[in-house]
N, C-alpha and C positions, 0 to 999 in steps of 0.2 A: 652800460644800460642794456637791459635785456627786454626787447619787445619781441614777440614771437607769435607763431601759430603752429599748430601740430607738435607741440613740445611736450613730452612726457605723458601723453595720453594713455590711460590705462586700457581703454578700449581703442583699438587702432582706427576705428571710424570717427572717433571724437576729435574735434578740432578745438584746441585751447588757444586763447589769444589774450593779449593785454600787456601790461607792464607791471612786474611785481617787485621791483626794487623799492625799498621803503626810505623815504626822506622825511621832511617836515610834515605837518598836518594842518588840516582846516577844520575848525569847530562847526558842528552841525547840531541844531536843537534850539531849545528855548533858553535864552540867556537871562540872567538876573536883571538886565537893563530893559527887559520887556520885548526885545527883538528876537524873532525866530530867524535862524540862519540855515541855509540850504546849500548843497553842493551837488554836482553832477559831472558826467563825462559823456562825450560823444565817441562813437566808434564806427568803423566800417566792418561789416560782416566779412570774414575771410572765406566763408563757405556757405552753401545752401544748406538748410536743415532747421532743426528745432533748437532754439536757444534754451538751454536747460538750467543754467545758473550764472549768477554774477557773484563773485567773492570780493569783499572789501576788508580792509585791515584797520580796525579801530585801535590806534596807538594808546588812547586813553578813553576810558568810559567813566563819566561823571554821573553818579546816581543810576537809576534804572529808567529805561525809556522803551518805547515801542518805535522801532525804526521802520520807515516805509520806503521801499524802492519802487519808483514808478518808471516804466519803460515806454519809450516813444519811438515812432518813426521820426526821422530828423532830416531837415534840408540843410546840408552843409554850406551850400552856396549863399543862402539867405540867413543862415543862423536862426532857423525857425523850428520849434518843436511842433511837429505836424499833428500827430494823433497819438493819444495815450493807448497803448496796446494791452498793458496789464499792470497790476500793482501787487506787491508782495509786502506783507507786514511780518515783522519778526521782533520778539522781545529781546532786548540787549541788556545784559547785566554786567556788573563790575568784573565777574569771573571770566568774561569773554574778552577782556582787555588784552591787547598784545597777541591776538590770534586772528587768523583769517576766519571770517564768518560768511556763510553761504546763504544767498537768497535763491532758493530753488524755484524755478519757473516751469510752468506747464502750459503747453498749447501755444507758444509763440514761435511762429515760423519766420525765419529771416532769409533774405536773398543775398547771395554773394555780391560784394561790392556796393550793396545798399547801405545807407547810413541810418544809424539808430543812436539813441542816447538814453541815459538813466539819470534820474534825480533822486537824491536821498534826503529825507526829512525825518524829524523825530516828533513824537507826541508825548506830552508829559513834561516833567521838569528836568529830565536827564539830558545830557549832551554827549556827543561822540566826537573825538578828535580823529577824523578820517585821514589815513596816510596818503600823502602825495608822493610823487616820484621825486628823487633828489633834484634840487633847484640848480645844481651846477652843470646840468646837461640841458642844452637848448632843445626844445621840442622833443621830449623823451618818448612820447607815443605819437608818431607822425600821422596816424590814421584817425586822430580825434583831438578834442580840446576839452579842457576843464571848464566847467561852468560854476559860478557862485552867485547866490542871490540871498535876499532877506525879505522879511515881511515889510520892510520899508522900500525895497526895490525888487519887486516880484519878477520883472523881466531879466534881471541879473546881468552878468557880464561873462563873456567867453575869454579864455586865455590860451593862446596857441602854445606858449612856451611853458605851460604848467599842465600837469595831468594828475589825476588820482591814480594811486596804485590799485590795480584791479585785475581780476582774471575772469574771463568769460569762457563758456563751453558750449559748443554746438555739436549736436548729434545728427547724423544723416537721416 
């Protein structure tokens, strides 16, 4: 399992972090049963700076949808989403299946060792199968936890031993 920071940055000042090994997936979007499903991931910022992007891997794209990535300050001790900092919308189509998609962020300053999190949701009838880390590794991303929720259980649940496959970038 590869969790990292400062790995392969094109700009030497950029800090990349996350866990990019692809395993199974979790469905996000509006299901035919009438329920909306959501996913998210918490993380600890490995550096001070500007969070410039979060990348996710849709293993499967069903239909076309508008994906929304919402970023929050997060309280790890109490498992609480504190304040929504920003939100990015991105159209996702079938041709984007099996590729990393980037949610480009502007104006979000993060502080080293502070906790943050993102939630991903979809508008419309499409769904995304967002890649998780392989399940055979306990706690694959130790600086965060996966979160899943639905329109029937908005508070959702956190899972320490599961994580979304993601990559974040922080510029100084």
